[in-house]
N, C-alpha and C positions, 0 to 999 in steps of 0.2 A: 144264748142269743139265738133268735130264730128268724129275724127279718133283716135283710140287707138294705141299706139306704145309699142310693147313688148321689152322694153329696158330701158336704163338709160339716163336721161338728166342730164348732169353735167354742172352746171353754175359756172363760175369762173371769176376772173378779173386779167388781166395781161397787164401792160403797154408795149408799144413798146420798151421803153428804157431798158437798162440792169437791171437785177434783180437777186435775189438769185436763183441759178439753182434748189435748192430743191423744189421751188414752182411748176415749170413745171414738174419736176420728179414725184411729187405727183399727179398732174393732169393727166399726161399721163399714170400713172400706172393702172388706172381703165380700160382704153381701151386696154391696153396691156395684162392684166392678168384676167380680169373678164370674166366669162362665158356668161355674158349678152352683147348685143350690146350697145355701149356707144356713145352718141353724145355730144361733147363738145361745149359750147357756151360761148364766152368771152364777158362780158358786156361792155368792152372797145369799142366794135363796135355797141353798141345799141341793141335794141330788134329786133330779126328777124321777119319780117312781117308774115311769114307762121307759126310761132310757136303757134299762138292763135288757130290754127285749129287742134292742136295735144294734146293728153294727154298720157304721158308716164307712164309706170307701176311704175317707180321710178324716183324721182328727188333728186339730190345731190347738196347741196349748199356748195361750197368749202370755206375753211378758208380764201383764198385770197380776198374774198368779204368783210371781216370784220376787216381789219387791221387799218382802220381809220374811223372817223365819219364825215359827213354822210357816211353810208356804200355804197360800190360800187355795190349796187343792186337797180337799179332805180325803180321807182314806177310801171312802166309797168311790170317788172319782178315780183314784189311783188304781183300785181293783178293776174298775171298768175298763180303763185304758189298757191295763196290763192284759186283760182277758180278750182284748180286741185284736186277735192274732192276724187277721187279714187286712186290717186298716193300715194305710200309710200314716205314720205318726210324725208330726212336725211340731217343733217347739221354737218359740221366739223368746229370746233372752235380752234383758237390759240389766244395768247395774251388776254386771257379771263378776266384778272384782270381789264380791262377798258371797258367803255361803257356798263356796266352791265344792267342797266335799259332799255336802247335802245335795247340790244340784247334779253332780256327777253320778252319785248313787241313784238318784231318781231317773236320770237318763238311761242308765243301764237296766234298772228295774223294769221300766216301761218299754224298753227296746225302741227308743226313739230312732227314726230313720234319717231325719233331716233337721239340722239346727240352723236357724237364722241368728247371726250374732252381730254385735257392733264392733267386734274386733277387726283389726286389719288382717288380711290373709296370712301375713308372715307369722302370726301368732296362733293359727288354727291348730297346728300340730302340738305345740307346747301346752295349750289349754285343753283342747277337746280330744283330739285323736290319741293323745298319750294317756288320758284318764278315763276315756269312755269307749263304748263300742259303736258309737254313732257312725253311720255309713257316709254321710256327706255334710259338710259345713259350708254355708254361704254367707257373704256379707250383706248387711242391710243398713238402712238409716234409722235413727231414732224416731223420725217422723217424716212425712212427705207433705206436699201441698194438696190440700183437699178443696173440693168445691165449696165446702162450708167456710173455709178460710177466705176464699175469694169473695164470697157473698158478704162476710163480715167486714172485709176490707172496704168494700163498696159502701156499706152502711156507716162505718165509723171513720171513714177517711175525712181528713180536714186539710184544706190548703196549707202548705208548709208555713207560710208567713203568718197564718192565724193560730198556730199551735201555741199553747200557753206555757209549755215546759221546753226548755232548751235541751237539757240532757236528762233522761230518765233511766231507771234501772231498779230491778227487784231481784234479790237472790237470798239464799239462806246460807248461814254459816255451816260448813261441813266439818266433821270430826277430823282431828289431826291424822288419824291412822289411814286416811284416804290419800295422804301424800301431798306434796307441794302443788301438783296440778289442781287438786280440788280446792286449795286455798286461794287460787287465782280468782275464784268467784267473788270473794270479799276483798282481795288485794286490789283489784281494779276499781272497786267502789271507793275504798278509803284513800287510795293513791290519787285518784282523779279529783276527789273532793279537796284533798290537801293541796294539790297543785293549782286549783282554780279559786282559791280563797280570795285572791285579789282581782278576780275577773267578774264582770257583771253578767253572770250566767244564772238563769233560773233553773235550779237543780231540784229533782225529785228522785234521790238515790237513797235506797234503804236496804238493809240486809237482815232485819229482824223478822223472825217468823210471823209476828203479829201484823206485819205490814205487807204480807203477801196478798196478791190480788187474784181472784178467780172469776171464771165465767165471763159474761160479756163486759164486766167492769175492766177486765184485763185488756180487751180489744179497744175499749174507750181510752184507756191509759196510753197504750202504744200509739193510737191515732192522734193523741194530743201532745206527743213528744216529737221534737224535731230530730233529735239524735238519741240512740240507745246504746248504752255500754253493753259489752258482752265478751264472752270467752268461749273456747271450745268446751263442750260438755265432757263429763267423764272425770277420770282420776288418773294418777300416774303410777299406781302400783297395784298388783294383785296379791291379795293375802290368801294364799291357797288353803292354809290349814287353820286360819283364824288366830295364829300366834301373835302377829303384829298388833291386831286389835286388842288382844288381851294384855300385852305388854304396855301398849299406849295407855289403856285405861288404868293400869296399875300406877304408871308414872304420874298421870294426871290426878289420880286419887291421893298419892303421896304429896304431890306439889300442885295444888289447884291453880296456881298462878303461872305455871310453866308456859313459856311462849313456844310457838311452833319451831322457831329457829333452834332453840335449845333442845327440844324433843327430837328434831331432825338430826342434830349432831350426835345425840346420845343413842338414837335407835334407828331412825328411818333411813339414814344415808346408806345403809347396807342393802336396802331392798328397793328404795324409791327409784322408779324408772325401769324396774324389771320387765314390765309390760306397759307400753304407752297406750292406755285405754282412753283415747281422746277422739272426739268426733264433732261434727257440726250439730248444733242444737236446733230443734224446731222453732225456737224463739227467733232465730235469724231469718227464717222464712216469714214469720209473722211480722217482724220489723220491715222486711222488704215489701210484703204485700200491703202493709198499711202506710208506707211512705215515710218511715223513720230511717235516717241514715245510721248504719251500725258504726260504732267506735269499738274496735276489737283489739285484744292482744294478738300478736302474731301467732299463726298456727297453720295447720294443713287443711282443716275443715273439709275433709274427704275430697279435696281437690275441686270442690264445686264453686268456691268463690276465691277471689284474690284481692290483695291490698291495692288500693287505688282505683280498682274497677268496681268492686262491690262494697268496700268498707274502708274507713280511715283507720290506718294501723297505729296502735299505741305500743311503744316498746315497754317491755315488762318492768324496766327500771325508770320509766317515764322520762328518759333522757331526750325524747323528741317532743315533749309536751307543748313547747311553744309552737312548733310546726303544726301539731294537731289543732291547737286553738286557732291558729291562723286559717287553717282549712275550714273551720266551722263558719268562717265569714266569706269563704270563696264560693260564689254562686256557680261557677263553672264546675268545680269539684262536686258540689252538691247535685247539680243537674245530671252530671255524668253517672254518678252512683245511683241516683233514683231511677234513671232510665234503664241502666243495666239490671238493677234488681227487679224492676217491673218485668223485664224480659225473662229473667230467671224464674220467677214464680209462675209465669204464664207458659213456661216451657214444659213439654211432655216429659222430659228427663226426670224432673223432681216431683212428678204428679203421682198420686195414689193409683191412678189408672195404669200407668206404666209399671209401677211396682207389682200390682196384682196380676197384670198380664204376664210378667216374668215368673211370678209365683205359680200361675196356672200351668205354665210350660213345664215347670219342675214336677208338678203334681201328675200331669199327663204322662211324663216319662216313668214315674214310679208306678202309676196305675198299669201301665203296659207290662210291668214285671210281676204284678200281683194278680192272682186269680180269685176274684170274688165270686160268690154265688150269683147266678144270673137272675134269680127271682128277687126283684126289688119291690119294696113296699111303696105305696103311693105317698105323695107329700102330705096330703090331708091326714092320713093315718099317723104319720110321723108327728105332725103338729099336735094331734090329740094325745099321743103317748107322752110327749114332752110336757104337756100342760097338766098332766095328772099330779095333783097335790101342789102344783106351783102357785096357784092363786092364793091358797091358804098361807103358804110360806112367804109370799110377797107381802101379804097383809100383816103378818107377824113382824116381818122386817121393818115395814113402814111404821107400825105402832111402836116398835122398839126405838127406832130413830127419833120419833116424836117425843118419846118419854125421856130420852137422853139429851135432847137438843133444847137450848134456850131460845125463845123467840117472844116477841111482844104479844101480850095477851094470854100467855100460857097459864099463868096463875088464875086469871079470870075463867078460862075454859075449864080448869081443874075444879074450881069452886062450883061452877054450874053443874058439872057432871056429878059431883058429890051430892048436890041438892036433889038432882033427878034420881040418884040412886036411893035417896032416902024416901 
């Protein structure tokens, strides 16, 4: 490397296909609010040829790189980060209950300085300080309130009485090896539907993968619901060595009809709850911004919301369901929660601006301890170096996506192209 860059290199991964909007909101918040210049590189398009000639004052590895294994951080990127000896290296992690050994090994190999985690502070030592050489671990949220969310809330907001769905919800079924906490996402859906069978409620509650909603359709859906079911995000166990997942998969292979309660009794009870990896979900901020009253299982929710003030609480065994259903008709309860949640999403505390401001403070502290070269390359030259080869890679990725994706008129387009080729 021969040129120092006074700024942040943010490495992330994002498919061309539809994905959760919270991912790109998080990625883009750095460039929007940081006092430092930020360059984003999507590993989906491969390693930028000119990157090897640059050394940034800070490198951020985004959580979108680590959602599955092998990680979406190809070897060339690993070698680059590893060789950036003078850079402050920061990693954001989510879904930290899985691929623990692989993540720990990567942290040590790349000499990560600072980790942002969804874990509560009491678990920092057990998870990271015990297994890695990281210097500092800080808590963060899975997502914050963005200007984009506020804009969408304005666009898709509907008066409460005009909404066509009384109670809405979308979730996916999670594997048994994630513990009882992860099963709550579907438990709240099935339990609520079961207990509301004799009530005249318009429900749109689904937990099948095929019924998930993405993009602006999601905001339209939330804005059309009076109430939204929800739980804390996350899971209730950490599978440090992957053994629990392996044993769960073996049991379900031998008995495909095994229920969670039976599997818990035979296997999970000895580890479930070893680390309570639960947190507030960005969906709760979305519901609050779009004026849908949350109906939630009891939980901590990072201490940011409370039952009665920000949501109607549902007991996990649904023992208070009649009280919950009565509150759905109580205009004073609804008005109070809507007003409190409007204040919540408009507050600086849960904004991306506040998060990035505190992030910048950490960076400044680390930079004062690092001695980078004083000769910085100008921003225009950095842009040119990062663009080398990227236009071609992006075109290839787009063509690959089109080839693998079904869409109306695709067969007609293919036949026309064949005729032109002849």
